[in-house]
C-alpha positions as CSV (number, residue, x, y, z in Angstrom):
1,M,91.0,93.9,120.9
2,P,94.1,93.1,120.0
3,V,96.9,95.4,118.4
4,V,98.6,94.7,115.3
5,R,101.0,97.1,113.1
6,G,99.1,99.9,115.1
7,K,95.7,98.8,113.9
8,D,92.9,97.9,116.0
9,I,91.6,94.2,115.0
10,E,88.2,93.1,116.7
11,V,88.6,89.1,116.6
12,L,85.0,87.9,114.6
13,F,86.4,84.4,114.8
14,S,88.9,82.9,117.0
15,A,91.4,80.7,116.6
16,S,89.9,77.7,118.5
17,T,86.8,78.4,117.1
18,I,88.1,78.0,113.7
19,A,90.0,74.8,114.3
20,R,86.4,73.5,116.1
21,R,84.6,74.1,112.8
22,N,87.5,72.6,110.4
23,L,87.0,69.5,111.7
24,E,83.4,69.8,111.7
25,L,83.8,70.6,107.8
26,A,86.3,67.5,107.6
27,K,83.6,65.5,108.7
28,E,81.0,66.7,106.5
29,I,83.5,66.3,103.7
30,A,84.1,62.6,104.3
31,A,80.7,61.5,104.7
32,H,80.2,62.7,101.3
33,E,82.5,59.3,100.2
34,Y,84.2,61.1,97.3
35,T,86.5,59.3,95.3
36,D,89.8,59.8,93.6
37,L,89.1,63.2,95.6
38,L,91.5,66.2,94.3
39,V,91.4,69.5,96.6
40,I,92.6,72.5,94.8
41,S,93.2,75.0,97.1
42,V,92.5,78.5,95.3
43,L,95.5,81.2,95.9
44,K,96.2,83.4,98.1
45,G,93.8,84.3,101.1
46,S,93.0,80.4,101.4
47,F,96.3,78.7,101.8
48,I,96.2,78.9,105.8
49,F,92.4,77.8,105.6
50,A,92.9,74.9,103.1
51,A,96.0,73.4,104.9
52,D,94.1,73.3,108.5
53,L,91.4,71.8,106.4
54,I,93.3,69.7,104.6
55,R,95.0,68.3,108.1
56,A,91.5,68.0,109.5
57,M,90.6,65.8,106.7
58,H,93.3,63.5,107.4
59,D,92.1,63.8,111.3
60,V,88.9,61.6,109.6
61,D,91.0,59.4,107.3
62,L,90.5,61.4,104.3
63,S,93.4,61.2,102.0
64,P,93.4,63.6,99.2
65,E,95.6,65.0,96.5
66,V,96.1,68.4,96.9
67,E,96.8,71.1,94.1
68,F,97.2,75.0,94.2
69,I,95.2,77.5,91.4
70,F,96.2,81.2,91.5
71,I,92.9,82.9,90.2
72,S,92.6,86.6,89.7
73,S,89.2,88.6,89.6
74,Y,90.3,92.0,90.5
75,G,91.0,94.7,88.4
76,A,91.9,98.5,89.8
77,G,91.1,98.4,93.2
78,T,89.2,96.3,94.9
79,T,86.4,95.7,92.5
80,S,85.6,92.6,90.9
81,G,86.4,92.8,87.2
82,E,87.9,90.4,85.0
83,V,88.3,86.6,86.1
84,R,92.0,85.0,85.0
85,V,93.7,82.1,86.0
86,L,97.8,83.5,87.2
87,R,98.9,79.8,88.0
88,D,97.0,76.9,87.1
89,I,96.9,73.4,88.1
90,E,99.6,70.3,87.2
91,N,97.0,67.5,87.8
92,D,94.2,66.2,85.0
93,V,90.9,66.5,86.5
94,A,89.1,64.2,83.8
95,G,87.0,61.9,85.8
96,R,87.6,62.9,89.6
97,D,85.6,64.4,92.6
98,V,87.4,68.1,92.9
99,L,86.8,70.1,95.6
100,L,87.8,73.9,95.6
101,I,89.0,75.2,98.9
102,D,88.7,79.4,98.9
103,D,88.5,81.6,101.8
104,I,86.0,83.9,101.5
105,L,82.8,83.7,99.1
106,E,81.2,86.8,98.1
107,S,80.6,88.0,94.8
108,G,80.8,84.2,93.3
109,K,82.1,85.3,89.9
110,T,85.9,83.5,91.2
111,L,84.5,80.6,92.2
112,S,82.0,80.0,89.2
113,F,84.8,80.8,87.1
114,A,86.9,78.0,88.5
115,R,83.8,75.5,89.2
116,N,82.8,75.7,85.4
117,L,87.1,75.3,84.2
118,M,86.8,71.8,86.2
119,L,83.4,70.8,85.0
120,D,84.8,72.0,81.7
121,R,88.1,69.7,81.8
122,G,85.9,66.7,82.4
123,A,85.5,66.7,86.5
124,K,83.0,64.2,87.5
125,S,82.4,66.5,90.2
126,C,83.4,70.2,91.6
127,S,82.0,71.0,95.1
128,I,83.1,74.4,97.1
129,A,84.6,74.4,100.5
130,V,84.7,77.9,101.9
131,L,85.7,79.5,105.3
132,L,83.3,82.4,105.3
133,D,80.2,83.4,103.2
134,K,79.3,86.7,102.7
135,R,75.6,85.8,101.0
136,M,74.6,89.7,100.6
137,R,77.6,89.9,98.2
138,R,76.6,87.3,95.6
139,Q,76.3,88.5,92.2
140,T,75.6,84.6,91.0
141,T,73.6,82.0,92.1
142,L,76.3,80.2,93.1
143,N,76.4,78.6,96.9
144,A,79.5,76.9,98.4
145,D,78.4,73.1,99.5
146,Y,80.5,73.6,102.7
147,V,80.4,76.8,104.7
148,G,82.8,77.6,107.6
149,F,80.9,80.7,108.8
150,D,78.1,83.4,107.5
151,C,80.5,86.4,107.7
152,P,78.7,90.2,108.0
153,D,79.4,92.7,105.6
154,Y,82.5,93.8,106.9
155,F,86.0,93.8,105.6
156,V,87.8,90.9,107.3
157,V,91.7,90.2,107.5
158,G,93.6,87.2,108.8
159,Y,94.0,83.4,108.7
160,G,95.1,84.2,105.0
161,M,93.1,86.8,104.3
162,D,95.3,90.5,103.7
163,V,94.7,94.0,103.1
164,A,97.8,95.5,101.0
165,H,99.4,92.4,101.8
166,A,99.1,92.3,105.8
167,F,97.6,90.6,108.7
168,R,97.5,87.3,106.7
169,E,99.6,85.6,109.8
170,L,97.0,86.3,112.3
171,P,95.5,83.3,113.8
172,F,92.1,84.3,113.9
173,V,89.4,86.3,111.6
174,G,88.9,89.6,112.4
175,I,87.6,93.2,111.2
176,V,90.4,95.7,111.2
177,K,88.9,98.6,113.0
178,G,89.5,102.7,111.6
179,D,91.6,103.2,108.4
180,A,93.4,100.0,107.3
């Protein structure tokens, strides 16, 4: 078990397992034959997954435009509260196929908000790709179109995901053992 900053972290999904799955996801996305695709990475947690997935998309001859949106759904603590756009995209989505990329789908509130926002702005379609899906935490009827892995009900870190801004740099997804 790796020790990072004095914490034992159990590897849930290794870097090589994630890389293989990213290529499979890229092939699934390319098979859909989107036109004028705009990929929007939902910050902050998705930045590593989005970068790797977009590079894998290039490997299967898919060249989308890329944007970033910073959406917050956390109030006090870690309970999902009001959803707000902290930094919006710059591109017009009207008439375009949009693919939202996020690190994890839990309650569904943030991604439902983002998807509805893109559709309200006139997107032709709005699909969702997530690295991890925690179906047991869902509070909406939203499901992702592309899922890297089903995730057990643990608090996970690494590969862009954090706890108190720590552990984002880990090349794998892991579970912090003990008090994070």
